C-alpha positions as CSV (number, residue, x, y, z in Angstrom):
1,X,13.1,24.8,22.6
2,X,15.7,22.3,21.5
3,X,17.3,24.8,19.1
4,X,17.5,27.5,21.9
5,X,19.2,24.9,24.2
6,X,21.8,24.2,21.5
7,X,22.5,27.8,20.8
8,X,22.8,28.6,24.5
9,X,25.5,26.0,24.8
10,X,27.5,27.5,22.0
11,X,29.8,25.2,20.2
12,X,28.5,23.0,17.4
13,X,26.0,20.5,16.3
14,X,27.3,17.4,14.4
15,X,30.5,19.4,13.8
16,X,28.7,22.4,12.3
17,X,29.0,25.7,14.2
18,X,25.9,27.2,15.6
19,X,24.7,30.8,15.3
20,X,21.5,32.7,15.6
21,X,19.7,34.0,12.6
22,X,17.6,37.0,13.5
23,X,16.4,37.9,10.0
24,X,12.8,38.3,10.8
25,X,13.4,41.0,13.4
26,X,16.5,42.6,12.0
27,X,16.4,42.0,8.2
28,X,19.7,41.2,6.4
29,X,21.8,42.5,9.3
30,X,20.3,39.8,11.5
31,X,21.7,37.1,9.3
32,X,25.3,38.3,9.4
33,X,26.5,36.2,12.3
34,X,25.0,33.1,10.8
35,X,26.3,33.8,7.3
36,X,29.8,34.4,8.7
37,X,29.7,31.0,10.4
38,X,28.5,29.3,7.3
39,X,31.3,30.8,5.2
40,X,33.9,29.8,7.8
41,X,32.5,26.3,7.8
42,X,32.6,26.1,4.0
43,X,36.2,27.1,3.9
44,X,37.1,24.1,6.0
45,X,36.8,20.4,5.1
46,X,33.1,20.5,4.4
47,X,31.7,18.1,1.8
48,X,28.2,17.0,0.7
49,X,26.4,14.7,3.1
50,X,25.5,12.2,0.4
51,X,26.3,11.3,-3.1
52,X,23.1,11.3,-5.3
53,X,24.8,9.0,-7.8
54,X,24.4,6.2,-5.2
55,X,20.6,6.4,-5.6
56,X,17.5,7.6,-3.9
57,X,17.5,4.9,-1.2
58,X,21.1,5.5,-0.2
59,X,20.5,9.3,-0.1
60,X,17.5,8.9,2.1
61,X,19.3,6.4,4.4
62,X,22.2,8.8,4.8
63,X,20.1,11.8,5.6
64,X,17.9,9.7,8.0
65,X,20.8,8.2,10.0
66,X,23.2,11.1,9.9
67,X,20.9,14.1,10.4
68,X,17.6,12.7,11.8
69,X,19.3,10.1,14.1
70,X,17.1,7.3,12.7
71,X,18.1,3.7,13.2
72,X,16.7,2.8,9.8
73,X,14.3,3.7,7.0
74,X,11.1,1.8,6.1
75,X,9.2,2.3,2.8
76,X,5.5,1.9,2.6
77,X,3.8,0.2,-0.3
78,X,3.2,3.5,-2.2
79,X,6.8,4.5,-1.7
80,X,8.1,1.2,-3.1
81,X,5.9,1.7,-6.2
82,X,7.2,5.2,-6.5
83,X,10.8,4.1,-6.2
84,X,10.3,1.6,-9.0
85,X,8.8,4.3,-11.2
86,X,11.7,6.7,-10.4
87,X,14.3,4.1,-11.3
88,X,12.4,3.1,-14.5
89,X,12.6,6.8,-15.6
90,X,16.2,7.3,-14.8
91,X,15.6,9.7,-12.0
92,X,17.3,7.6,-9.2
93,X,20.3,9.9,-9.1
94,X,18.4,13.1,-8.4
95,X,19.1,14.8,-5.0
96,X,16.6,14.1,-2.3
97,X,14.5,16.4,0.0
98,X,12.8,14.8,3.0
99,X,9.5,16.3,4.2
100,X,8.6,15.4,7.8
101,X,7.0,17.0,10.8
102,X,8.6,20.2,12.0
103,X,8.2,19.1,15.7
104,X,10.7,16.2,15.6
105,X,13.7,14.7,13.9
106,X,11.4,11.7,13.5
107,X,8.3,11.5,11.4
108,X,6.1,11.4,14.5
109,X,4.9,14.8,15.7
110,X,4.4,13.5,19.2
111,X,8.0,12.4,19.6
112,X,9.3,16.0,20.1
113,X,12.8,17.3,19.6
114,X,15.7,15.1,18.6
115,X,15.0,11.4,19.4
116,X,17.4,8.8,18.2
117,X,17.0,5.2,17.2
118,X,13.6,5.7,15.6
119,X,12.4,4.3,12.2
120,X,11.8,6.9,9.5
121,X,8.7,5.9,7.6
122,X,8.7,7.0,4.0
123,X,5.2,6.8,2.6
124,X,5.6,8.4,-0.8
125,X,8.3,9.6,-3.2
126,X,7.4,12.6,-5.5
127,X,9.7,13.2,-8.4
128,X,10.0,17.0,-9.1
129,X,11.9,16.7,-12.3
130,X,11.5,20.3,-13.3
131,X,13.2,21.4,-10.1
132,X,15.6,18.4,-10.3
133,X,14.9,16.5,-7.0
134,X,12.9,13.8,-5.3
135,X,10.6,14.7,-2.4
136,X,10.3,11.9,0.2
137,X,7.1,12.3,2.3
138,X,7.3,10.8,5.7
139,X,4.7,10.1,8.4
140,X,1.5,12.1,8.0
141,X,3.1,15.2,6.7
142,X,0.9,17.2,4.3
143,X,2.3,18.8,1.1
144,X,0.3,22.1,1.5
145,X,1.5,24.9,3.8
146,X,0.7,24.2,7.4
147,X,-1.4,26.5,9.6
148,X,-0.7,27.3,13.2
149,X,-2.8,25.6,15.9
150,X,-5.0,28.8,16.0
151,X,-5.0,30.3,12.5
152,X,-5.0,34.1,12.5
153,X,-8.0,34.0,10.1
154,X,-10.2,32.8,12.9
155,X,-9.9,36.3,14.6
156,X,-10.7,38.3,11.4
157,X,-14.2,39.7,11.2
158,X,-16.1,42.5,9.5
159,X,-18.3,44.5,11.9
160,X,-21.7,46.1,11.2
161,X,-20.0,49.3,10.0
162,X,-17.9,47.4,7.4
163,X,-14.7,47.8,9.4
164,X,-12.3,44.8,9.3
165,X,-11.0,43.8,12.7
166,X,-8.5,41.2,13.8
167,X,-5.9,41.7,11.0
168,X,-3.1,42.9,13.2
């Protein structure tokens, strides 16, 4: 809902132009508008949001305050231990990916949309050295793929004739 509201207003979001991506329904052709906007933006004065050389904490802080509208970041006990491990191994300058609820800019799935002034709670930091980045897990986010509230598998059945129902 929040995304639709932004798109309907046109314009931009944090200085970035908005466009619809309709890849699911239209394939590659459905991404052209969005791709053109991205290319136009890249030709301008765009620059990386954060400098990984400043360290994992600075990277997380920049993402949290600039994108997720957080007031600050708090690290749980496990995240603090992970941070020490990351620094001890020289991985502190790897880029950061933040994993959080898809329902909110916060780490609270009940605080829907784009709240501001919240605290982003980092509970764990996972070095993914093969891929070359650090994953910051926030809130209660799980690392396995999520399921919809009513998984499609619940409707699949095999009847007495051996026919499968509920797939489509």
